[in-house]
N, CA, C and O atoms as a CHARMM CRD file, in Angstrom:
* protein
*
  288
    1    1 MET  N    349.18500  31.75600-111.00300 PROA 1      0.00000
    2    1 MET  CA   347.67800  32.36000-110.73500 PROA 1      0.00000
    3    1 MET  C    346.95900  31.56300-110.16100 PROA 1      0.00000
    4    1 MET  O    346.15100  32.01700-109.35100 PROA 1      0.00000
    5    2 GLY  N    347.01700  30.22800-110.37900 PROA 2      0.00000
    6    2 GLY  CA   345.98100  29.28000-109.55000 PROA 2      0.00000
    7    2 GLY  C    346.04100  29.30500-108.20900 PROA 2      0.00000
    8    2 GLY  O    345.06900  28.70400-107.75100 PROA 2      0.00000
    9    3 LEU  N    346.80600  29.76500-107.30400 PROA 3      0.00000
   10    3 LEU  CA   347.22400  29.42400-106.33100 PROA 3      0.00000
   11    3 LEU  C    346.12400  29.97900-105.12500 PROA 3      0.00000
   12    3 LEU  O    346.09700  29.63400-103.94400 PROA 3      0.00000
   13    4 PHE  N    345.45500  30.70900-105.65600 PROA 4      0.00000
   14    4 PHE  CA   344.47300  31.49100-104.58100 PROA 4      0.00000
   15    4 PHE  C    343.06200  31.31700-105.20700 PROA 4      0.00000
   16    4 PHE  O    342.11200  31.93300-104.72500 PROA 4      0.00000
   17    5 ASN  N    342.92700  30.58900-106.14200 PROA 5      0.00000
   18    5 ASN  CA   341.85000  30.39700-106.69000 PROA 5      0.00000
   19    5 ASN  C    340.71200  29.12600-106.27000 PROA 5      0.00000
   20    5 ASN  O    339.51500  29.05600-106.54800 PROA 5      0.00000
   21    6 LYS  N    341.60400  28.14600-105.47700 PROA 6      0.00000
   22    6 LYS  CA   340.93900  27.11800-104.95200 PROA 6      0.00000
   23    6 LYS  C    340.26700  27.27700-103.76900 PROA 6      0.00000
   24    6 LYS  O    341.11000  27.47700-102.89500 PROA 6      0.00000
   25    7 ARG  N    339.23400  27.28600-103.34500 PROA 7      0.00000
   26    7 ARG  CA   338.24600  27.53200-102.06300 PROA 7      0.00000
   27    7 ARG  C    338.29600  26.09900-101.19400 PROA 7      0.00000
   28    7 ARG  O    338.17800  24.99200-101.72000 PROA 7      0.00000
   29    8 LYS  N    338.44800  26.28000-100.09400 PROA 8      0.00000
   30    8 LYS  CA   338.21400  25.45200 -99.08100 PROA 8      0.00000
   31    8 LYS  C    336.52600  25.14200 -98.88800 PROA 8      0.00000
   32    8 LYS  O    335.76800  26.01900 -98.47300 PROA 8      0.00000
   33    9 THR  N    336.14500  24.01200 -99.18700 PROA 9      0.00000
   34    9 THR  CA   334.76000  23.54000 -99.01800 PROA 9      0.00000
   35    9 THR  C    334.38800  23.66700 -97.49100 PROA 9      0.00000
   36    9 THR  O    334.94100  22.85400 -96.75000 PROA 9      0.00000
   37   10 GLU  N    333.64500  24.45300 -97.00300 PROA 10     0.00000
   38   10 GLU  CA   333.03100  24.42500 -95.49700 PROA 10     0.00000
   39   10 GLU  C    331.78300  23.85300 -95.48100 PROA 10     0.00000
   40   10 GLU  O    330.84400  24.38800 -96.07200 PROA 10     0.00000
   41   11 ILE  N    331.65200  22.70100 -94.79600 PROA 11     0.00000
   42   11 ILE  CA   330.46400  22.01100 -94.64100 PROA 11     0.00000
   43   11 ILE  C    329.55800  22.50400 -93.86200 PROA 11     0.00000
   44   11 ILE  O    329.88900  22.52600 -92.67700 PROA 11     0.00000
   45   12 LYS  N    328.28700  23.00200 -94.16600 PROA 12     0.00000
   46   12 LYS  CA   327.20700  23.91300 -93.23600 PROA 12     0.00000
   47   12 LYS  C    326.45500  22.70000 -92.99100 PROA 12     0.00000
   48   12 LYS  O    326.45500  21.59200 -93.52700 PROA 12     0.00000
   49   13 THR  N    325.71000  23.30600 -91.87500 PROA 13     0.00000
   50   13 THR  CA   324.70000  22.39500 -91.16800 PROA 13     0.00000
   51   13 THR  C    323.40900  22.78600 -91.16300 PROA 13     0.00000
   52   13 THR  O    323.17800  23.99500 -91.13500 PROA 13     0.00000
   53   14 TYR  N    322.30700  21.82500 -91.19200 PROA 14     0.00000
   54   14 TYR  CA   320.82600  22.30100 -91.01900 PROA 14     0.00000
   55   14 TYR  C    320.36700  21.13300 -89.99300 PROA 14     0.00000
   56   14 TYR  O    321.08700  20.23400 -89.55800 PROA 14     0.00000
   57   15 ASP  N    318.99400  21.36000 -89.70900 PROA 15     0.00000
   58   15 ASP  CA   318.53200  20.59100 -88.46000 PROA 15     0.00000
   59   15 ASP  C    317.92800  19.36600 -89.32600 PROA 15     0.00000
   60   15 ASP  O    316.91500  19.39800 -90.02500 PROA 15     0.00000
   61   16 ARG  N    318.90700  18.14500 -89.07700 PROA 16     0.00000
   62   16 ARG  CA   318.70400  16.86200 -89.88000 PROA 16     0.00000
   63   16 ARG  C    317.46600  16.37400 -89.17900 PROA 16     0.00000
   64   16 ARG  O    316.64400  15.87000 -89.94500 PROA 16     0.00000
   65   17 GLU  N    317.14500  16.40300 -87.94500 PROA 17     0.00000
   66   17 GLU  CA   315.93300  15.80600 -87.56200 PROA 17     0.00000
   67   17 GLU  C    314.59200  16.48200 -87.85300 PROA 17     0.00000
   68   17 GLU  O    313.54800  15.83200 -87.80500 PROA 17     0.00000
   69   18 ARG  N    314.61000  17.52100 -88.09300 PROA 18     0.00000
   70   18 ARG  CA   313.40400  18.50700 -88.50300 PROA 18     0.00000
   71   18 ARG  C    313.20300  18.79600 -89.96200 PROA 18     0.00000
   72   18 ARG  O    312.08100  18.80000 -90.46800 PROA 18     0.00000
   73   19 GLU  N    314.27100  19.03100 -90.60900 PROA 19     0.00000
   74   19 GLU  CA   314.25100  19.21600 -92.00800 PROA 19     0.00000
   75   19 GLU  C    314.97100  18.16400 -93.04000 PROA 19     0.00000
   76   19 GLU  O    315.75700  17.27400 -92.71700 PROA 19     0.00000
   77   20 TYR  N    314.59400  18.42600 -94.13100 PROA 20     0.00000
   78   20 TYR  CA   315.27500  17.34400 -95.18900 PROA 20     0.00000
   79   20 TYR  C    315.50700  18.17000 -96.55100 PROA 20     0.00000
   80   20 TYR  O    314.74200  19.06200 -96.91900 PROA 20     0.00000
   81   21 PRO  N    316.60700  17.78300 -97.22400 PROA 21     0.00000
   82   21 PRO  CA   316.93200  18.61100 -98.31600 PROA 21     0.00000
   83   21 PRO  C    315.82700  18.23100 -99.83200 PROA 21     0.00000
   84   21 PRO  O    315.48000  17.10400-100.18700 PROA 21     0.00000
   85   22 VAL  N    315.50900  19.39900-100.42000 PROA 22     0.00000
   86   22 VAL  CA   314.66900  19.25700-101.36700 PROA 22     0.00000
   87   22 VAL  C    315.24400  20.30300-102.61400 PROA 22     0.00000
   88   22 VAL  O    315.86700  21.32300-102.32100 PROA 22     0.00000
   89   23 VAL  N    314.98200  19.95400-103.90500 PROA 23     0.00000
   90   23 VAL  CA   314.94400  20.49900-104.89800 PROA 23     0.00000
   91   23 VAL  C    313.76900  20.98100-105.48200 PROA 23     0.00000
   92   23 VAL  O    313.04800  20.07300-105.89500 PROA 23     0.00000
   93   24 ARG  N    313.30300  22.20600-105.66700 PROA 24     0.00000
   94   24 ARG  CA   312.07000  22.35000-106.01100 PROA 24     0.00000
   95   24 ARG  C    312.15800  23.25900-107.39700 PROA 24     0.00000
   96   24 ARG  O    312.62600  24.39400-107.49000 PROA 24     0.00000
   97   25 SER  N    311.49200  22.32200-108.60400 PROA 25     0.00000
   98   25 SER  CA   311.65100  22.69000-109.51700 PROA 25     0.00000
   99   25 SER  C    310.25700  23.20300-110.40100 PROA 25     0.00000
  100   25 SER  O    309.19200  22.59500-110.29600 PROA 25     0.00000
  101   26 SER  N    310.40000  24.23500-111.16000 PROA 26     0.00000
  102   26 SER  CA   308.88600  24.66400-111.73300 PROA 26     0.00000
  103   26 SER  C    308.88300  23.99600-113.17100 PROA 26     0.00000
  104   26 SER  O    309.73600  23.89000-114.05200 PROA 26     0.00000
  105   27 ILE  N    307.41200  23.54200-113.02200 PROA 27     0.00000
  106   27 ILE  CA   307.00100  22.90900-114.30600 PROA 27     0.00000
  107   27 ILE  C    306.99200  23.79900-115.52600 PROA 27     0.00000
  108   27 ILE  O    307.25200  23.26800-116.60600 PROA 27     0.00000
  109   28 CYS  N    306.79100  24.77200-115.49200 PROA 28     0.00000
  110   28 CYS  CA   306.68100  25.80500-116.45200 PROA 28     0.00000
  111   28 CYS  C    307.72900  26.18500-116.84200 PROA 28     0.00000
  112   28 CYS  O    307.93300  25.98500-118.04000 PROA 28     0.00000
  113   29 THR  N    308.71500  26.80600-116.13000 PROA 29     0.00000
  114   29 THR  CA   310.23700  27.61300-116.47600 PROA 29     0.00000
  115   29 THR  C    311.21300  26.77900-116.48800 PROA 29     0.00000
  116   29 THR  O    312.16400  26.91300-117.25800 PROA 29     0.00000
  117   30 GLY  N    311.08700  25.59300-115.45000 PROA 30     0.00000
  118   30 GLY  CA   312.36200  24.56000-115.30100 PROA 30     0.00000
  119   30 GLY  C    313.32700  25.12600-114.26500 PROA 30     0.00000
  120   30 GLY  O    314.28000  24.43300-113.91000 PROA 30     0.00000
  121   31 GLU  N    313.13400  26.35300-113.75600 PROA 31     0.00000
  122   31 GLU  CA   313.71200  26.87200-112.86700 PROA 31     0.00000
  123   31 GLU  C    313.87100  26.05100-111.33000 PROA 31     0.00000
  124   31 GLU  O    312.88400  25.70500-110.68100 PROA 31     0.00000
  125   32 LYS  N    315.15000  25.83500-110.93000 PROA 32     0.00000
  126   32 LYS  CA   314.99700  24.85200-109.73000 PROA 32     0.00000
  127   32 LYS  C    315.79100  25.82100-108.85400 PROA 32     0.00000
  128   32 LYS  O    316.53300  26.72600-109.23600 PROA 32     0.00000
  129   33 VAL  N    315.41800  25.36700-107.30300 PROA 33     0.00000
  130   33 VAL  CA   316.05200  26.22400-106.29300 PROA 33     0.00000
  131   33 VAL  C    315.97500  24.91600-105.28200 PROA 33     0.00000
  132   33 VAL  O    315.02200  24.15700-105.10800 PROA 33     0.00000
  133   34 ALA  N    317.39800  24.89600-104.62100 PROA 34     0.00000
  134   34 ALA  CA   317.42100  24.09100-103.51300 PROA 34     0.00000
  135   34 ALA  C    317.41300  24.53000-102.16900 PROA 34     0.00000
  136   34 ALA  O    317.70300  25.70400-101.93400 PROA 34     0.00000
  137   35 GLY  N    317.12600  23.75900-101.26200 PROA 35     0.00000
  138   35 GLY  CA   316.70900  24.25000 -99.81100 PROA 35     0.00000
  139   35 GLY  C    316.22300  22.96300 -98.91400 PROA 35     0.00000
  140   35 GLY  O    316.59000  21.82200 -99.19300 PROA 35     0.00000
  141   36 PHE  N    315.57800  23.18800 -98.08700 PROA 36     0.00000
  142   36 PHE  CA   315.00200  22.51300 -96.78300 PROA 36     0.00000
  143   36 PHE  C    313.54800  22.66600 -96.63900 PROA 36     0.00000
  144   36 PHE  O    312.92700  23.72400 -96.74200 PROA 36     0.00000
  145   37 LYS  N    313.09300  21.56100 -96.40200 PROA 37     0.00000
  146   37 LYS  CA   311.59000  21.61200 -95.97700 PROA 37     0.00000
  147   37 LYS  C    311.61600  20.78600 -94.79100 PROA 37     0.00000
  148   37 LYS  O    312.15500  19.70200 -94.56700 PROA 37     0.00000
  149   38 ASP  N    310.86000  21.60700 -94.03700 PROA 38     0.00000
  150   38 ASP  CA   310.40400  21.47900 -92.58800 PROA 38     0.00000
  151   38 ASP  C    309.41500  20.19000 -92.69600 PROA 38     0.00000
  152   38 ASP  O    308.41500  20.30400 -93.40400 PROA 38     0.00000
  153   39 SER  N    309.68400  18.88400 -91.96700 PROA 39     0.00000
  154   39 SER  CA   308.75000  17.84000 -92.09400 PROA 39     0.00000
  155   39 SER  C    307.58000  18.20100 -91.25400 PROA 39     0.00000
  156   39 SER  O    306.51200  17.67300 -91.56100 PROA 39     0.00000
  157   40 GLU  N    307.60800  19.02700 -90.23000 PROA 40     0.00000
  158   40 GLU  CA   306.45000  19.08400 -89.33500 PROA 40     0.00000
  159   40 GLU  C    305.52000  20.18900 -90.21100 PROA 40     0.00000
  160   40 GLU  O    304.42100  19.87400 -90.66800 PROA 40     0.00000
  161   41 THR  N    306.02400  21.31900 -90.35300 PROA 41     0.00000
  162   41 THR  CA   304.98600  22.32500 -91.11600 PROA 41     0.00000
  163   41 THR  C    304.97700  22.32000 -92.78000 PROA 41     0.00000
  164   41 THR  O    304.11400  22.95200 -93.39000 PROA 41     0.00000
  165   42 GLY  N    305.72600  21.76500 -93.27700 PROA 42     0.00000
  166   42 GLY  CA   305.94800  21.85500 -94.76600 PROA 42     0.00000
  167   42 GLY  C    306.47800  22.97400 -95.40700 PROA 42     0.00000
  168   42 GLY  O    306.48600  23.13500 -96.62700 PROA 42     0.00000
  169   43 LYS  N    306.97200  23.83200 -94.48000 PROA 43     0.00000
  170   43 LYS  CA   307.52700  25.12800 -95.13300 PROA 43     0.00000
  171   43 LYS  C    308.82800  24.80100 -95.79600 PROA 43     0.00000
  172   43 LYS  O    309.55000  23.94900 -95.27800 PROA 43     0.00000
  173   44 PHE  N    309.20600  25.43300 -96.95200 PROA 44     0.00000
  174   44 PHE  CA   310.31400  25.45800 -97.62400 PROA 44     0.00000
  175   44 PHE  C    311.33200  26.58900 -97.36500 PROA 44     0.00000
  176   44 PHE  O    310.94000  27.75000 -97.47600 PROA 44     0.00000
  177   45 ARG  N    312.48400  26.35500 -97.06200 PROA 45     0.00000
  178   45 ARG  CA   313.69000  27.29400 -96.98600 PROA 45     0.00000
  179   45 ARG  C    314.29800  27.11800 -98.21300 PROA 45     0.00000
  180   45 ARG  O    314.62700  25.96600 -98.49600 PROA 45     0.00000
  181   46 ASP  N    314.55100  28.12200 -99.11200 PROA 46     0.00000
  182   46 ASP  CA   315.68700  28.19600-100.14100 PROA 46     0.00000
  183   46 ASP  C    316.96300  28.49600 -99.65900 PROA 46     0.00000
  184   46 ASP  O    317.18300  29.15100 -98.64100 PROA 46     0.00000
  185   47 VAL  N    317.82600  27.99500-100.42200 PROA 47     0.00000
  186   47 VAL  CA   319.30700  28.21800-100.11500 PROA 47     0.00000
  187   47 VAL  C    320.06100  28.55200-101.13800 PROA 47     0.00000
  188   47 VAL  O    320.91000  29.42200-100.93800 PROA 47     0.00000
  189   48 MET  N    319.95400  28.00700-102.35400 PROA 48     0.00000
  190   48 MET  CA   320.29100  28.60300-103.70500 PROA 48     0.00000
  191   48 MET  C    319.71500  27.89800-104.57500 PROA 48     0.00000
  192   48 MET  O    319.12000  26.82100-104.54400 PROA 48     0.00000
  193   49 LEU  N    320.07200  28.96000-105.69900 PROA 49     0.00000
  194   49 LEU  CA   319.25200  28.63300-107.22900 PROA 49     0.00000
  195   49 LEU  C    320.40000  27.53800-107.91600 PROA 49     0.00000
  196   49 LEU  O    321.62500  27.65700-107.90700 PROA 49     0.00000
  197   50 ILE  N    319.66500  26.55900-108.44400 PROA 50     0.00000
  198   50 ILE  CA   320.38000  25.63500-109.28400 PROA 50     0.00000
  199   50 ILE  C    320.11700  25.88800-110.82700 PROA 50     0.00000
  200   50 ILE  O    318.99700  25.92400-111.33700 PROA 50     0.00000
  201   51 ARG  N    321.30800  26.05600-111.48700 PROA 51     0.00000
  202   51 ARG  CA   321.26100  26.51100-112.72400 PROA 51     0.00000
  203   51 ARG  C    321.88700  25.12700-113.52300 PROA 51     0.00000
  204   51 ARG  O    321.47300  24.93500-114.66600 PROA 51     0.00000
  205   52 ASN  N    322.85200  24.18300-112.95800 PROA 52     0.00000
  206   52 ASN  CA   323.33400  23.20800-113.71900 PROA 52     0.00000
  207   52 ASN  C    323.72100  22.15600-112.65400 PROA 52     0.00000
  208   52 ASN  O    323.77100  22.52100-111.47900 PROA 52     0.00000
  209   53 ASP  N    323.97200  20.99000-112.95400 PROA 53     0.00000
  210   53 ASP  CA   324.42400  19.83100-112.57500 PROA 53     0.00000
  211   53 ASP  C    325.59900  19.98200-111.38600 PROA 53     0.00000
  212   53 ASP  O    325.70900  19.42500-110.29300 PROA 53     0.00000
  213   54 LYS  N    326.46900  21.02700-112.10700 PROA 54     0.00000
  214   54 LYS  CA   327.81700  21.23400-111.14200 PROA 54     0.00000
  215   54 LYS  C    327.24000  22.12000-109.84100 PROA 54     0.00000
  216   54 LYS  O    327.82700  22.12700-108.75900 PROA 54     0.00000
  217   55 GLU  N    326.08800  22.81800-110.08400 PROA 55     0.00000
  218   55 GLU  CA   325.90100  23.79000-108.84400 PROA 55     0.00000
  219   55 GLU  C    324.97700  22.83100-107.84300 PROA 55     0.00000
  220   55 GLU  O    325.04300  22.90100-106.61600 PROA 55     0.00000
  221   56 LEU  N    324.11900  21.94200-108.56000 PROA 56     0.00000
  222   56 LEU  CA   323.58000  20.84200-107.50400 PROA 56     0.00000
  223   56 LEU  C    324.75500  19.97700-106.56200 PROA 56     0.00000
  224   56 LEU  O    324.76800  19.79300-105.34500 PROA 56     0.00000
  225   57 GLU  N    325.70700  19.53600-107.59600 PROA 57     0.00000
  226   57 GLU  CA   326.91800  18.81500-106.77300 PROA 57     0.00000
  227   57 GLU  C    327.47300  19.82600-105.49600 PROA 57     0.00000
  228   57 GLU  O    327.56300  19.46300-104.32300 PROA 57     0.00000
  229   58 THR  N    327.76400  20.95800-105.94000 PROA 58     0.00000
  230   58 THR  CA   328.04100  21.91100-104.68800 PROA 58     0.00000
  231   58 THR  C    327.19100  22.39900-103.78000 PROA 58     0.00000
  232   58 THR  O    327.56300  23.10000-102.83900 PROA 58     0.00000
  233   59 PHE  N    326.09800  22.09500-103.97600 PROA 59     0.00000
  234   59 PHE  CA   324.94500  22.13300-102.65700 PROA 59     0.00000
  235   59 PHE  C    324.98400  21.01400-102.13000 PROA 59     0.00000
  236   59 PHE  O    324.93200  21.03600-100.90100 PROA 59     0.00000
  237   60 LYS  N    325.06000  19.97400-102.63800 PROA 60     0.00000
  238   60 LYS  CA   325.22700  18.61100-101.74000 PROA 60     0.00000
  239   60 LYS  C    326.44700  18.41300-101.06100 PROA 60     0.00000
  240   60 LYS  O    326.47600  17.77900-100.00600 PROA 60     0.00000
  241   61 LYS  N    327.65500  18.99600-101.67400 PROA 61     0.00000
  242   61 LYS  CA   328.91800  19.28300-100.96000 PROA 61     0.00000
  243   61 LYS  C    328.91300  19.95500 -99.59900 PROA 61     0.00000
  244   61 LYS  O    329.37800  19.50700 -98.55100 PROA 61     0.00000
  245   62 LEU  N    328.26600  21.17800 -99.81900 PROA 62     0.00000
  246   62 LEU  CA   328.14800  22.05400 -98.87400 PROA 62     0.00000
  247   62 LEU  C    327.49700  21.59500 -97.44600 PROA 62     0.00000
  248   62 LEU  O    327.87700  21.87600 -96.30900 PROA 62     0.00000
  249   63 TYR  N    326.20200  20.66000 -97.94700 PROA 63     0.00000
  250   63 TYR  CA   325.39400  20.37300 -96.69700 PROA 63     0.00000
  251   63 TYR  C    325.78700  18.88600 -96.22000 PROA 63     0.00000
  252   63 TYR  O    325.19600  18.45600 -95.23000 PROA 63     0.00000
  253   64 ASP  N    326.86000  17.97100 -96.93300 PROA 64     0.00000
  254   64 ASP  CA   326.93500  16.73400 -96.91700 PROA 64     0.00000
  255   64 ASP  C    325.80800  16.04000 -97.04300 PROA 64     0.00000
  256   64 ASP  O    325.27000  15.42500 -96.12200 PROA 64     0.00000
  257   65 ILE  N    325.34600  16.12200 -98.36200 PROA 65     0.00000
  258   65 ILE  CA   324.03100  15.62400 -98.81400 PROA 65     0.00000
  259   65 ILE  C    324.38000  14.45200 -99.70200 PROA 65     0.00000
  260   65 ILE  O    325.20600  14.72900-100.57100 PROA 65     0.00000
  261   66 GLU  N    323.86600  12.98700 -99.68200 PROA 66     0.00000
  262   66 GLU  CA   323.88900  12.03200-100.76000 PROA 66     0.00000
  263   66 GLU  C    322.80300  12.02200-101.51400 PROA 66     0.00000
  264   66 GLU  O    322.92600  11.84700-102.72600 PROA 66     0.00000
  265   67 GLU  N    321.66400  12.18900-100.98700 PROA 67     0.00000
  266   67 GLU  CA   320.38100  11.89200-101.57500 PROA 67     0.00000
  267   67 GLU  C    319.54500  13.06100-101.70200 PROA 67     0.00000
  268   67 GLU  O    319.58800  13.78500-100.70700 PROA 67     0.00000
  269   68 ILE  N    318.69900  13.50600-102.76100 PROA 68     0.00000
  270   68 ILE  CA   318.24000  14.72900-102.65300 PROA 68     0.00000
  271   68 ILE  C    316.68900  14.67400-103.60400 PROA 68     0.00000
  272   68 ILE  O    316.67200  14.33200-104.78600 PROA 68     0.00000
  273   69 LYS  N    315.63600  15.01900-102.94200 PROA 69     0.00000
  274   69 LYS  CA   314.46500  14.75700-103.50300 PROA 69     0.00000
  275   69 LYS  C    314.13400  15.98600-104.21700 PROA 69     0.00000
  276   69 LYS  O    314.48700  17.06400-103.73800 PROA 69     0.00000
  277   70 THR  N    313.36100  15.91600-105.53800 PROA 70     0.00000
  278   70 THR  CA   312.86900  16.77300-106.13800 PROA 70     0.00000
  279   70 THR  C    311.50700  16.94300-106.39800 PROA 70     0.00000
  280   70 THR  O    310.82900  16.07200-106.94200 PROA 70     0.00000
  281   71 GLU  N    310.98900  18.24600-105.95800 PROA 71     0.00000
  282   71 GLU  CA   309.50800  18.56000-105.76900 PROA 71     0.00000
  283   71 GLU  C    309.10100  19.51700-107.11300 PROA 71     0.00000
  284   71 GLU  O    309.83600  20.40800-107.54200 PROA 71     0.00000
  285   72 TYR  N    307.89400  19.18500-107.64300 PROA 72     0.00000
  286   72 TYR  CA   307.33500  20.05100-108.56900 PROA 72     0.00000
  287   72 TYR  C    306.24100  20.81500-108.25100 PROA 72     0.00000
  288   72 TYR  O    305.75700  21.58000-109.08600 PROA 72     0.00000
């Protein structure tokens, strides 16, 4: 049964010269959203909801990210 459950992780891309990865965290609710922030305009582009550490690691693997900032 486990033959078809493994997914191949495909690395996605983003504009590394213009954007940087950020996790936005709500102070009130604790909700976290991972995405990218434009360094010129400051506009945030959300990519996925982060509910636990495993989902954060998945986001980092998808976009080949080593470090990520958290903003409140």
